[in-house]
N, C-alpha and C positions, 0 to 999 in steps of 0.2 A: 696768098691773105695774109696779113698781118697779124702779128699777136704779142701785146701789151701788158706783161707784168709790174703790178706798181705795189709800192709798201712807203710808210713815211710813217715818224715817231720822235719823241721830245720823253729826253732821260726825266725832267719834272715839265710840267705843265704851267709858267712858260717854264722856257730852259733851253739849254742846245738841243737842237733839234736838227733830224736828217732826213733825207729822199732820196730813192731808187729807183731805178725801174728798168724791164728788162725786153728789148726789140727785136723781135725774132719774124723777119722775112722770108722766111722758108729757106734762102740761101747766106743766112750773115745771122748771126746772133749779138747784137752791141747793148752792150750796160752802160747807164750812165748815173750819177747821182750827184749829191751836193749837201752844203750843210750851211747850217744859219745860227749864233748865238740868242739866244730869248725872243723862241717863238713859240708858237704853239703844236700841241699834235696834228688839230684839223689841219693847221698851215699848210704843214708837211704831208699831210694825206691829200693834199687838192697840190699842191706843187709838184708831185710827182708824175700825175696822167699829163698835167699843165706842159710841164718842159717834155715829156714822153713825144705831145704830140706837135709839140714844137720842133723836134729832133727829127721827128717824121716826116716830114714838109723836106730833105734831105734824101729820103729815101724814093717819096712817093708823090707826084704834085695832085693825085685826086684818087679822094675815098669818102666814106661813107661815118660818121659818127653820129652813135644815138645812144643818150643819159636821160635820165630820169633825175 
């Protein structure tokens, strides 16, 4: 099973922001992150899981995803 932890934030809204994700596939823990200028907190919160899912495709080609 793959477990993903994500977070994103901005210093001001809008302002400088960043996102990060930790991907644990049970064998390896991978950390990814990014940042942008003049962005929003919501955008950073959403970019974290989007980029984690993109990165996860290199680990696993078949997976299920549930979101609301």
